[in-house]
mmCIF file as gemmi writes it, N, C-alpha and C atoms, coordinates in Angstrom:
data_model
loop_
_atom_site.group_PDB
_atom_site.id
_atom_site.type_symbol
_atom_site.label_atom_id
_atom_site.label_alt_id
_atom_site.label_comp_id
_atom_site.label_asym_id
_atom_site.label_entity_id
_atom_site.label_seq_id
_atom_site.pdbx_PDB_ins_code
_atom_site.Cartn_x
_atom_site.Cartn_y
_atom_site.Cartn_z
_atom_site.occupancy
_atom_site.B_iso_or_equiv
_atom_site.pdbx_formal_charge
_atom_site.auth_seq_id
_atom_site.auth_asym_id
_atom_site.pdbx_PDB_model_num
ATOM 1 N N . UNK Axp A 1 ? -45.081 10.881 34.87 1 0 ? 1 A 1
ATOM 2 C CA . UNK Axp A 1 ? -44.492 10.368 34.315 1 0 ? 1 A 1
ATOM 3 C C . UNK Axp A 1 ? -43.711 10.841 33.42 1 0 ? 1 A 1
ATOM 4 N N . UNK Axp A 2 ? -44.263 12.082 32.643 1 0 ? 2 A 1
ATOM 5 C CA . UNK Axp A 2 ? -43.423 12.703 31.951 1 0 ? 2 A 1
ATOM 6 C C . UNK Axp A 2 ? -41.659 12.845 32.227 1 0 ? 2 A 1
ATOM 7 N N . UNK Axp A 3 ? -41.351 13.291 33.244 1 0 ? 3 A 1
ATOM 8 C CA . UNK Axp A 3 ? -40.069 13.134 33.75 1 0 ? 3 A 1
ATOM 9 C C . UNK Axp A 3 ? -39.636 11.777 33.822 1 0 ? 3 A 1
ATOM 10 N N . UNK Axp A 4 ? -40.184 10.571 33.904 1 0 ? 4 A 1
ATOM 11 C CA . UNK Axp A 4 ? -39.785 9.262 33.705 1 0 ? 4 A 1
ATOM 12 C C . UNK Axp A 4 ? -39.11 9.145 32.29 1 0 ? 4 A 1
ATOM 13 N N . UNK Axp A 5 ? -39.972 9.452 31.302 1 0 ? 5 A 1
ATOM 14 C CA . UNK Axp A 5 ? -40.044 9.39 30.067 1 0 ? 5 A 1
ATOM 15 C C . UNK Axp A 5 ? -38.406 9.71 29.674 1 0 ? 5 A 1
ATOM 16 N N . UNK Axp A 6 ? -38.168 10.901 29.837 1 0 ? 6 A 1
ATOM 17 C CA . UNK Axp A 6 ? -37.283 12.158 29.323 1 0 ? 6 A 1
ATOM 18 C C . UNK Axp A 6 ? -36.052 11.322 30.057 1 0 ? 6 A 1
ATOM 19 N N . UNK Axp A 7 ? -36.524 10.815 31.527 1 0 ? 7 A 1
ATOM 20 C CA . UNK Axp A 7 ? -35.021 10.058 31.889 1 0 ? 7 A 1
ATOM 21 C C . UNK Axp A 7 ? -34.482 8.817 31.21 1 0 ? 7 A 1
ATOM 22 N N . UNK Axp A 8 ? -35.704 8.062 30.891 1 0 ? 8 A 1
ATOM 23 C CA . UNK Axp A 8 ? -35.617 6.926 29.847 1 0 ? 8 A 1
ATOM 24 C C . UNK Axp A 8 ? -34.636 7.239 28.762 1 0 ? 8 A 1
ATOM 25 N N . UNK Axp A 9 ? -35.43 8.229 28.292 1 0 ? 9 A 1
ATOM 26 C CA . UNK Axp A 9 ? -34.678 8.484 26.72 1 0 ? 9 A 1
ATOM 27 C C . UNK Axp A 9 ? -33.301 8.915 26.841 1 0 ? 9 A 1
ATOM 28 N N . UNK Axp A 10 ? -32.774 9.631 27.789 1 0 ? 10 A 1
ATOM 29 C CA . UNK Axp A 10 ? -31.663 10.345 27.722 1 0 ? 10 A 1
ATOM 30 C C . UNK Axp A 10 ? -30.611 9.113 28.464 1 0 ? 10 A 1
ATOM 31 N N . UNK Axp A 11 ? -31.085 8.095 29.27 1 0 ? 11 A 1
ATOM 32 C CA . UNK Axp A 11 ? -30.125 6.996 29.645 1 0 ? 11 A 1
ATOM 33 C C . UNK Axp A 11 ? -29.977 6.276 28.419 1 0 ? 11 A 1
ATOM 34 N N . UNK Axp A 12 ? -30.861 5.84 27.65 1 0 ? 12 A 1
ATOM 35 C CA . UNK Axp A 12 ? -31.279 5.001 26.088 1 0 ? 12 A 1
ATOM 36 C C . UNK Axp A 12 ? -30.111 5.849 25.319 1 0 ? 12 A 1
ATOM 37 N N . UNK Axp A 13 ? -29.827 7.021 24.987 1 0 ? 13 A 1
ATOM 38 C CA . UNK Axp A 13 ? -29.103 7.961 24.493 1 0 ? 13 A 1
ATOM 39 C C . UNK Axp A 13 ? -27.384 7.502 25.054 1 0 ? 13 A 1
ATOM 40 N N . UNK Axp A 14 ? -27.466 7.613 26.296 1 0 ? 14 A 1
ATOM 41 C CA . UNK Axp A 14 ? -26.035 7.576 27.112 1 0 ? 14 A 1
ATOM 42 C C . UNK Axp A 14 ? -25.888 6.345 26.586 1 0 ? 14 A 1
ATOM 43 N N . UNK Axp A 15 ? -26.452 5.16 26.89 1 0 ? 15 A 1
ATOM 44 C CA . UNK Axp A 15 ? -26.143 3.904 26.766 1 0 ? 15 A 1
ATOM 45 C C . UNK Axp A 15 ? -25.812 3.749 25.106 1 0 ? 15 A 1
ATOM 46 N N . UNK Axp A 16 ? -26.351 4.149 23.942 1 0 ? 16 A 1
ATOM 47 C CA . UNK Axp A 16 ? -25.986 4.149 22.514 1 0 ? 16 A 1
ATOM 48 C C . UNK Axp A 16 ? -24.831 4.542 22.447 1 0 ? 16 A 1
ATOM 49 N N . UNK Axp A 17 ? -24.291 5.77 23.062 1 0 ? 17 A 1
ATOM 50 C CA . UNK Axp A 17 ? -23.237 6.466 22.768 1 0 ? 17 A 1
ATOM 51 C C . UNK Axp A 17 ? -22.233 5.672 23.597 1 0 ? 17 A 1
ATOM 52 N N . UNK Axp A 18 ? -22.096 4.633 24.43 1 0 ? 18 A 1
ATOM 53 C CA . UNK Axp A 18 ? -21.078 4.071 25.23 1 0 ? 18 A 1
ATOM 54 C C . UNK Axp A 18 ? -20.914 3.066 24.501 1 0 ? 18 A 1
ATOM 55 N N . UNK Axp A 19 ? -22.065 1.899 23.823 1 0 ? 19 A 1
ATOM 56 C CA . UNK Axp A 19 ? -22.282 1.023 22.69 1 0 ? 19 A 1
ATOM 57 C C . UNK Axp A 19 ? -21.175 1.628 21.316 1 0 ? 19 A 1
ATOM 58 N N . UNK Axp A 20 ? -21.447 2.809 20.852 1 0 ? 20 A 1
ATOM 59 C CA . UNK Axp A 20 ? -20.871 3.049 19.664 1 0 ? 20 A 1
ATOM 60 C C . UNK Axp A 20 ? -19.485 3.492 19.767 1 0 ? 20 A 1
ATOM 61 N N . UNK Axp A 21 ? -19.175 3.679 21.18 1 0 ? 21 A 1
ATOM 62 C CA . UNK Axp A 21 ? -17.579 4.001 21.661 1 0 ? 21 A 1
ATOM 63 C C . UNK Axp A 21 ? -17.018 2.713 21.759 1 0 ? 21 A 1
ATOM 64 N N . UNK Axp A 22 ? -17.683 1.754 22.523 1 0 ? 22 A 1
ATOM 65 C CA . UNK Axp A 22 ? -17.23 0.365 22.415 1 0 ? 22 A 1
ATOM 66 C C . UNK Axp A 22 ? -16.825 -0.117 20.863 1 0 ? 22 A 1
ATOM 67 N N . UNK Axp A 23 ? -17.882 -0.234 19.982 1 0 ? 23 A 1
ATOM 68 C CA . UNK Axp A 23 ? -17.622 -0.507 18.442 1 0 ? 23 A 1
ATOM 69 C C . UNK Axp A 23 ? -16.446 0.108 18.229 1 0 ? 23 A 1
ATOM 70 N N . UNK Axp A 24 ? -16.168 1.561 18.034 1 0 ? 24 A 1
ATOM 71 C CA . UNK Axp A 24 ? -15.051 1.723 17.786 1 0 ? 24 A 1
ATOM 72 C C . UNK Axp A 24 ? -13.856 1.599 17.872 1 0 ? 24 A 1
ATOM 73 N N . UNK Axp A 25 ? -13.641 1.155 19.715 1 0 ? 25 A 1
ATOM 74 C CA . UNK Axp A 25 ? -12.656 1.208 20.053 1 0 ? 25 A 1
ATOM 75 C C . UNK Axp A 25 ? -12.358 -0.435 19.448 1 0 ? 25 A 1
ATOM 76 N N . UNK Axp A 26 ? -13.248 -1.32 19.223 1 0 ? 26 A 1
ATOM 77 C CA . UNK Axp A 26 ? -12.877 -2.613 19.058 1 0 ? 26 A 1
ATOM 78 C C . UNK Axp A 26 ? -12.329 -2.535 17.708 1 0 ? 26 A 1
ATOM 79 N N . UNK Axp A 27 ? -13.246 -1.59 16.631 1 0 ? 27 A 1
ATOM 80 C CA . UNK Axp A 27 ? -12.831 -1.754 15.261 1 0 ? 27 A 1
ATOM 81 C C . UNK Axp A 27 ? -11.19 -1.358 15.257 1 0 ? 27 A 1
ATOM 82 N N . UNK Axp A 28 ? -10.728 -0.004 15.922 1 0 ? 28 A 1
ATOM 83 C CA . UNK Axp A 28 ? -9.369 0.308 15.931 1 0 ? 28 A 1
ATOM 84 C C . UNK Axp A 28 ? -8.431 -0.581 16.244 1 0 ? 28 A 1
ATOM 85 N N . UNK Axp A 29 ? -8.948 -1.552 17.897 1 0 ? 29 A 1
ATOM 86 C CA . UNK Axp A 29 ? -8.192 -2.629 18.233 1 0 ? 29 A 1
ATOM 87 C C . UNK Axp A 29 ? -7.768 -3.761 16.872 1 0 ? 29 A 1
ATOM 88 N N . UNK Axp A 30 ? -9.022 -4.142 16.179 1 0 ? 30 A 1
ATOM 89 C CA . UNK Axp A 30 ? -8.874 -5.084 15.489 1 0 ? 30 A 1
ATOM 90 C C . UNK Axp A 30 ? -7.507 -4.547 14.138 1 0 ? 30 A 1
ATOM 91 N N . UNK Axp A 31 ? -7.918 -3.251 13.857 1 0 ? 31 A 1
ATOM 92 C CA . UNK Axp A 31 ? -6.889 -2.676 12.913 1 0 ? 31 A 1
ATOM 93 C C . UNK Axp A 31 ? -5.483 -2.687 13.263 1 0 ? 31 A 1
ATOM 94 N N . UNK Axp A 32 ? -5.03 -2.485 14.532 1 0 ? 32 A 1
ATOM 95 C CA . UNK Axp A 32 ? -4.081 -2.534 15.182 1 0 ? 32 A 1
ATOM 96 C C . UNK Axp A 32 ? -3.654 -3.924 15.231 1 0 ? 32 A 1
ATOM 97 N N . UNK Axp A 33 ? -4.121 -4.983 15.721 1 0 ? 33 A 1
ATOM 98 C CA . UNK Axp A 33 ? -3.811 -5.951 15.788 1 0 ? 33 A 1
ATOM 99 C C . UNK Axp A 33 ? -3.192 -6.8 14.482 1 0 ? 33 A 1
ATOM 100 N N . UNK Axp A 34 ? -3.778 -6.257 13.224 1 0 ? 34 A 1
ATOM 101 C CA . UNK Axp A 34 ? -3.773 -7.118 11.699 1 0 ? 34 A 1
ATOM 102 C C . UNK Axp A 34 ? -2.155 -6.453 11.49 1 0 ? 34 A 1
ATOM 103 N N . UNK Axp A 35 ? -1.385 -7.344 11.434 1 0 ? 35 A 1
ATOM 104 C CA . UNK Axp A 35 ? -0.369 -6.85 10.741 1 0 ? 35 A 1
ATOM 105 C C . UNK Axp A 35 ? -0.221 -6.145 9.44 1 0 ? 35 A 1
ATOM 106 N N . UNK Axp A 36 ? 0.403 -4.708 9.081 1 0 ? 36 A 1
ATOM 107 C CA . UNK Axp A 36 ? 0.31 -4.334 7.774 1 0 ? 36 A 1
ATOM 108 C C . UNK Axp A 36 ? 1.67 -5.495 6.826 1 0 ? 36 A 1
ATOM 109 N N . UNK Axp A 37 ? 1.5 -5.488 5.779 1 0 ? 37 A 1
ATOM 110 C CA . UNK Axp A 37 ? 2.329 -5.896 5.144 1 0 ? 37 A 1
ATOM 111 C C . UNK Axp A 37 ? 3.614 -5.074 4.773 1 0 ? 37 A 1
ATOM 112 N N . UNK Axp A 38 ? 4.58 -5.33 5.123 1 0 ? 38 A 1
ATOM 113 C CA . UNK Axp A 38 ? 5.8 -4.722 4.75 1 0 ? 38 A 1
ATOM 114 C C . UNK Axp A 38 ? 5.73 -4.411 3.093 1 0 ? 38 A 1
ATOM 115 N N . UNK Axp A 39 ? 5.98 -2.919 2.461 1 0 ? 39 A 1
ATOM 116 C CA . UNK Axp A 39 ? 6.198 -3.009 1.112 1 0 ? 39 A 1
ATOM 117 C C . UNK Axp A 39 ? 7.909 -3.279 0.877 1 0 ? 39 A 1
ATOM 118 N N . UNK Axp A 40 ? 8.164 -4.235 -0.135 1 0 ? 40 A 1
ATOM 119 C CA . UNK Axp A 40 ? 9.254 -4.154 -0.44 1 0 ? 40 A 1
ATOM 120 C C . UNK Axp A 40 ? 10.287 -3.124 -0.784 1 0 ? 40 A 1
ATOM 121 N N . UNK Axp A 41 ? 11.531 -2.793 -0.518 1 0 ? 41 A 1
ATOM 122 C CA . UNK Axp A 41 ? 12.504 -1.593 -1.06 1 0 ? 41 A 1
ATOM 123 C C . UNK Axp A 41 ? 12.611 -1.906 -2.582 1 0 ? 41 A 1
ATOM 124 N N . UNK Axp A 42 ? 12.568 -0.899 -2.889 1 0 ? 42 A 1
ATOM 125 C CA . UNK Axp A 42 ? 12.748 -1.109 -4.518 1 0 ? 42 A 1
ATOM 126 C C . UNK Axp A 42 ? 14.054 -1.179 -5.019 1 0 ? 42 A 1
ATOM 127 N N . UNK Axp A 43 ? 14.62 -1.707 -5.337 1 0 ? 43 A 1
ATOM 128 C CA . UNK Axp A 43 ? 15.978 -1.819 -5.78 1 0 ? 43 A 1
ATOM 129 C C . UNK Axp A 43 ? 16.368 -0.938 -6.69 1 0 ? 43 A 1
ATOM 130 N N . UNK Axp A 44 ? 17.817 -0.487 -6.472 1 0 ? 44 A 1
ATOM 131 C CA . UNK Axp A 44 ? 18.116 0.443 -7.38 1 0 ? 44 A 1
ATOM 132 C C . UNK Axp A 44 ? 18.374 -0.11 -8.747 1 0 ? 44 A 1
ATOM 133 N N . UNK Axp A 45 ? 18.434 0.766 -9.976 1 0 ? 45 A 1
ATOM 134 C CA . UNK Axp A 45 ? 18.64 0.455 -11.331 1 0 ? 45 A 1
ATOM 135 C C . UNK Axp A 45 ? 20.063 -0.141 -11.374 1 0 ? 45 A 1
ATOM 136 N N . UNK Axp A 46 ? 20.977 0.676 -10.565 1 0 ? 46 A 1
ATOM 137 C CA . UNK Axp A 46 ? 22.526 -0.185 -10.731 1 0 ? 46 A 1
ATOM 138 C C . UNK Axp A 46 ? 22.778 -1.092 -10.02 1 0 ? 46 A 1
ATOM 139 N N . UNK Axp A 47 ? 22.214 -1.523 -9.305 1 0 ? 47 A 1
ATOM 140 C CA . UNK Axp A 47 ? 22.28 -2.85 -8.61 1 0 ? 47 A 1
ATOM 141 C C . UNK Axp A 47 ? 21.651 -4.141 -9.135 1 0 ? 47 A 1
ATOM 142 N N . UNK Axp A 48 ? 20.358 -3.85 -10.373 1 0 ? 48 A 1
ATOM 143 C CA . UNK Axp A 48 ? 19.938 -4.827 -10.887 1 0 ? 48 A 1
ATOM 144 C C . UNK Axp A 48 ? 20.846 -5.878 -11.431 1 0 ? 48 A 1
ATOM 145 N N . UNK Axp A 49 ? 20.494 -6.956 -11.627 1 0 ? 49 A 1
ATOM 146 C CA . UNK Axp A 49 ? 21.12 -7.953 -12.735 1 0 ? 49 A 1
ATOM 147 C C . UNK Axp A 49 ? 20.211 -7.783 -14.332 1 0 ? 49 A 1
ATOM 148 N N . UNK Axp A 50 ? 21.228 -8.768 -14.805 1 0 ? 50 A 1
ATOM 149 C CA . UNK Axp A 50 ? 20.055 -8.242 -16.27 1 0 ? 50 A 1
ATOM 150 C C . UNK Axp A 50 ? 18.901 -8.97 -16.422 1 0 ? 50 A 1
ATOM 151 N N . UNK Axp A 51 ? 18.609 -9.966 -15.462 1 0 ? 51 A 1
ATOM 152 C CA . UNK Axp A 51 ? 17.281 -10.512 -15.592 1 0 ? 51 A 1
ATOM 153 C C . UNK Axp A 51 ? 16.18 -10 -14.941 1 0 ? 51 A 1
ATOM 154 N N . UNK Axp A 52 ? 16.796 -9.117 -13.938 1 0 ? 52 A 1
ATOM 155 C CA . UNK Axp A 52 ? 15.595 -8.169 -13.454 1 0 ? 52 A 1
ATOM 156 C C . UNK Axp A 52 ? 15.338 -7.114 -13.921 1 0 ? 52 A 1
ATOM 157 N N . UNK Axp A 53 ? 16.199 -6.501 -14.775 1 0 ? 53 A 1
ATOM 158 C CA . UNK Axp A 53 ? 16.056 -5.348 -15.59 1 0 ? 53 A 1
ATOM 159 C C . UNK Axp A 53 ? 15.236 -5.97 -16.759 1 0 ? 53 A 1
ATOM 160 N N . UNK Axp A 54 ? 15.428 -7.082 -17.287 1 0 ? 54 A 1
ATOM 161 C CA . UNK Axp A 54 ? 14.427 -7.262 -18.545 1 0 ? 54 A 1
ATOM 162 C C . UNK Axp A 54 ? 12.873 -8.098 -17.905 1 0 ? 54 A 1
ATOM 163 N N . UNK Axp A 55 ? 13.015 -7.922 -16.538 1 0 ? 55 A 1
ATOM 164 C CA . UNK Axp A 55 ? 11.736 -8.391 -15.755 1 0 ? 55 A 1
ATOM 165 C C . UNK Axp A 55 ? 10.891 -6.972 -15.647 1 0 ? 55 A 1
ATOM 166 N N . UNK Axp A 56 ? 11.535 -5.918 -15.422 1 0 ? 56 A 1
ATOM 167 C CA . UNK Axp A 56 ? 11.094 -4.564 -15.086 1 0 ? 56 A 1
ATOM 168 C C . UNK Axp A 56 ? 10.523 -4.275 -15.934 1 0 ? 56 A 1
ATOM 169 N N . UNK Axp A 57 ? 11.31 -4.357 -17.351 1 0 ? 57 A 1
ATOM 170 C CA . UNK Axp A 57 ? 11.221 -3.721 -18.544 1 0 ? 57 A 1
ATOM 171 C C . UNK Axp A 57 ? 9.58 -3.998 -19.139 1 0 ? 57 A 1
ATOM 172 N N . UNK Axp A 58 ? 9.3 -5.685 -18.771 1 0 ? 58 A 1
ATOM 173 C CA . UNK Axp A 58 ? 8.123 -6.517 -19.273 1 0 ? 58 A 1
ATOM 174 C C . UNK Axp A 58 ? 7.279 -6.026 -18.631 1 0 ? 58 A 1
ATOM 175 N N . UNK Axp A 59 ? 7.33 -5.507 -17.185 1 0 ? 59 A 1
ATOM 176 C CA . UNK Axp A 59 ? 6.252 -4.995 -16.312 1 0 ? 59 A 1
ATOM 177 C C . UNK Axp A 59 ? 6.116 -3.452 -16.715 1 0 ? 59 A 1
ATOM 178 N N . UNK Axp A 60 ? 7.126 -3.013 -16.896 1 0 ? 60 A 1
ATOM 179 C CA . UNK Axp A 60 ? 6.564 -1.392 -17.578 1 0 ? 60 A 1
ATOM 180 C C . UNK Axp A 60 ? 5.918 -1.133 -18.522 1 0 ? 60 A 1
ATOM 181 N N . UNK Axp A 61 ? 6.524 -2.422 -20.112 1 0 ? 61 A 1
ATOM 182 C CA . UNK Axp A 61 ? 5.668 -2.238 -21.273 1 0 ? 61 A 1
ATOM 183 C C . UNK Axp A 61 ? 4.172 -2.432 -20.876 1 0 ? 61 A 1
ATOM 184 N N . UNK Axp A 62 ? 3.919 -3.366 -20.029 1 0 ? 62 A 1
ATOM 185 C CA . UNK Axp A 62 ? 2.554 -3.817 -19.816 1 0 ? 62 A 1
ATOM 186 C C . UNK Axp A 62 ? 1.897 -2.894 -19.07 1 0 ? 62 A 1
ATOM 187 N N . UNK Axp A 63 ? 2.258 -2.134 -17.764 1 0 ? 63 A 1
ATOM 188 C CA . UNK Axp A 63 ? 1.73 -1.061 -17.399 1 0 ? 63 A 1
ATOM 189 C C . UNK Axp A 63 ? 1.542 0.414 -18.23 1 0 ? 63 A 1
ATOM 190 N N . UNK Axp A 64 ? 2.841 0.564 -18.635 1 0 ? 64 A 1
ATOM 191 C CA . UNK Axp A 64 ? 2.779 1.97 -19.207 1 0 ? 64 A 1
ATOM 192 C C . UNK Axp A 64 ? 2.568 2.194 -20.527 1 0 ? 64 A 1
ATOM 193 N N . UNK Axp A 65 ? 2.643 0.694 -21.473 1 0 ? 65 A 1
ATOM 194 C CA . UNK Axp A 65 ? 1.983 0.614 -22.652 1 0 ? 65 A 1
ATOM 195 C C . UNK Axp A 65 ? 3.417 1.113 -23.446 1 0 ? 65 A 1
ATOM 196 N N . UNK Axp A 66 ? 4.783 1.094 -22.714 1 0 ? 66 A 1
ATOM 197 C CA . UNK Axp A 66 ? 5.675 1.365 -23.857 1 0 ? 66 A 1
ATOM 198 C C . UNK Axp A 66 ? 7.065 1.921 -23.011 1 0 ? 66 A 1
ATOM 199 N N . UNK Axp A 67 ? 8.164 2.322 -24.093 1 0 ? 67 A 1
ATOM 200 C CA . UNK Axp A 67 ? 9.189 2.619 -22.887 1 0 ? 67 A 1
ATOM 201 C C . UNK Axp A 67 ? 9.429 4.212 -22.666 1 0 ? 67 A 1
ATOM 202 N N . UNK Axp A 68 ? 8.492 5.291 -22.7 1 0 ? 68 A 1
ATOM 203 C CA . UNK Axp A 68 ? 8.735 6.361 -23.067 1 0 ? 68 A 1
ATOM 204 C C . UNK Axp A 68 ? 9.246 7.158 -21.299 1 0 ? 68 A 1
ATOM 205 N N . UNK Axp A 69 ? 8.683 6.36 -20.54 1 0 ? 69 A 1
ATOM 206 C CA . UNK Axp A 69 ? 8.696 6.748 -19.279 1 0 ? 69 A 1
ATOM 207 C C . UNK Axp A 69 ? 10.65 7.081 -19.065 1 0 ? 69 A 1
ATOM 208 N N . UNK Axp A 70 ? 10.76 8.044 -18.062 1 0 ? 70 A 1
ATOM 209 C CA . UNK Axp A 70 ? 11.845 8.049 -17.642 1 0 ? 70 A 1
ATOM 210 C C . UNK Axp A 70 ? 12.606 6.709 -16.865 1 0 ? 70 A 1
ATOM 211 N N . UNK Axp A 71 ? 11.836 6.167 -16.192 1 0 ? 71 A 1
ATOM 212 C CA . UNK Axp A 71 ? 12.46 4.792 -15.37 1 0 ? 71 A 1
ATOM 213 C C . UNK Axp A 71 ? 12.668 4.11 -16.5 1 0 ? 71 A 1
ATOM 214 N N . UNK Axp A 72 ? 11.59 3.7 -17.717 1 0 ? 72 A 1
ATOM 215 C CA . UNK Axp A 72 ? 11.926 2.862 -18.768 1 0 ? 72 A 1
ATOM 216 C C . UNK Axp A 72 ? 13.313 3.239 -19.704 1 0 ? 72 A 1
ATOM 217 N N . UNK Axp A 73 ? 13.397 4.596 -19.722 1 0 ? 73 A 1
ATOM 218 C CA . UNK Axp A 73 ? 14.957 4.919 -20.211 1 0 ? 73 A 1
ATOM 219 C C . UNK Axp A 73 ? 15.866 4.711 -19.594 1 0 ? 73 A 1
ATOM 220 N N . UNK Axp A 74 ? 15.797 4.382 -18.125 1 0 ? 74 A 1
ATOM 221 C CA . UNK Axp A 74 ? 17.163 4.271 -17.024 1 0 ? 74 A 1
ATOM 222 C C . UNK Axp A 74 ? 17.41 2.247 -17.373 1 0 ? 74 A 1
ATOM 223 N N . UNK Axp A 75 ? 16.083 1.687 -17.366 1 0 ? 75 A 1
ATOM 224 C CA . UNK Axp A 75 ? 16.237 0.568 -17.44 1 0 ? 75 A 1
ATOM 225 C C . UNK Axp A 75 ? 17.005 0.01 -18.552 1 0 ? 75 A 1
ATOM 226 N N . UNK Axp A 76 ? 16.538 0.508 -19.952 1 0 ? 76 A 1
ATOM 227 C CA . UNK Axp A 76 ? 17.262 0.553 -21.33 1 0 ? 76 A 1
ATOM 228 C C . UNK Axp A 76 ? 18.596 0.931 -21.056 1 0 ? 76 A 1
ATOM 229 N N . UNK Axp A 77 ? 18.95 1.721 -20.574 1 0 ? 77 A 1
ATOM 230 C CA . UNK Axp A 77 ? 20.37 2.11 -20.539 1 0 ? 77 A 1
ATOM 231 C C . UNK Axp A 77 ? 21.324 1.249 -19.598 1 0 ? 77 A 1
ATOM 232 N N . UNK Axp A 78 ? 20.614 0.621 -18.421 1 0 ? 78 A 1
ATOM 233 C CA . UNK Axp A 78 ? 21.327 -0.457 -17.583 1 0 ? 78 A 1
ATOM 234 C C . UNK Axp A 78 ? 21.659 -1.46 -18.434 1 0 ? 78 A 1
ATOM 235 N N . UNK Axp A 79 ? 20.731 -1.781 -19.236 1 0 ? 79 A 1
ATOM 236 C CA . UNK Axp A 79 ? 20.452 -3.248 -19.78 1 0 ? 79 A 1
ATOM 237 C C . UNK Axp A 79 ? 21.657 -3.262 -21.146 1 0 ? 79 A 1
ATOM 238 N N . UNK Axp A 80 ? 21.582 -1.891 -21.814 1 0 ? 80 A 1
ATOM 239 C CA . UNK Axp A 80 ? 23.17 -1.62 -22.664 1 0 ? 80 A 1
ATOM 240 C C . UNK Axp A 80 ? 24.248 -1.993 -21.886 1 0 ? 80 A 1
ATOM 241 N N . UNK Axp A 81 ? 24.285 -1.056 -21.047 1 0 ? 81 A 1
ATOM 242 C CA . UNK Axp A 81 ? 25.621 -1.13 -19.71 1 0 ? 81 A 1
ATOM 243 C C . UNK Axp A 81 ? 25.917 -2.615 -19.855 1 0 ? 81 A 1
ATOM 244 N N . UNK Axp A 82 ? 25.174 -3.38 -19.139 1 0 ? 82 A 1
ATOM 245 C CA . UNK Axp A 82 ? 25.158 -4.884 -18.735 1 0 ? 82 A 1
ATOM 246 C C . UNK Axp A 82 ? 25.423 -5.687 -20.036 1 0 ? 82 A 1
ATOM 247 N N . UNK Axp A 83 ? 24.697 -5.675 -21.003 1 0 ? 83 A 1
ATOM 248 C CA . UNK Axp A 83 ? 25.454 -5.97 -22.088 1 0 ? 83 A 1
ATOM 249 C C . UNK Axp A 83 ? 26.494 -5.953 -22.836 1 0 ? 83 A 1
ATOM 250 N N . UNK Axp A 84 ? 26.832 -4.746 -22.859 1 0 ? 84 A 1
ATOM 251 C CA . UNK Axp A 84 ? 28.361 -4.261 -23.429 1 0 ? 84 A 1
ATOM 252 C C . UNK Axp A 84 ? 29.608 -4.78 -22.613 1 0 ? 84 A 1
ATOM 253 N N . UNK Axp A 85 ? 29.104 -4.979 -20.883 1 0 ? 85 A 1
ATOM 254 C CA . UNK Axp A 85 ? 30.248 -5.667 -19.906 1 0 ? 85 A 1
ATOM 255 C C . UNK Axp A 85 ? 30.329 -7.066 -20.653 1 0 ? 85 A 1
ATOM 256 N N . UNK Axp A 86 ? 29.027 -7.946 -20.639 1 0 ? 86 A 1
ATOM 257 C CA . UNK Axp A 86 ? 29.575 -9.023 -20.841 1 0 ? 86 A 1
ATOM 258 C C . UNK Axp A 86 ? 29.658 -9.569 -22.041 1 0 ? 86 A 1
ATOM 259 N N . UNK Axp A 87 ? 29.914 -8.92 -23.008 1 0 ? 87 A 1
ATOM 260 C CA . UNK Axp A 87 ? 30.491 -9.053 -24.49 1 0 ? 87 A 1
ATOM 261 C C . UNK Axp A 87 ? 32.165 -8.913 -24.256 1 0 ? 87 A 1
ATOM 262 N N . UNK Axp A 88 ? 32.589 -8.016 -23.477 1 0 ? 88 A 1
ATOM 263 C CA . UNK Axp A 88 ? 34.191 -7.62 -23.234 1 0 ? 88 A 1
ATOM 264 C C . UNK Axp A 88 ? 34.412 -9.015 -22.787 1 0 ? 88 A 1
């Protein structure tokens, strides 16, 4: 009986390993099936309209707490350029 018990425990271990492998395979397949949302490509500052610039400035103000970043400085500069063009 000692040998039968060893065999059954070994079989149980093998069964558990197979079940784990199936579960991980199912999880991997589920992850592959779910489509990843594609991130929008960020628009270049030179291509932004005045409205888009102002919207981005609002976001920068909320998230960064001001206009000290290089990105915010570029947005402000582009806004000045667009405003000067519209006045001409």
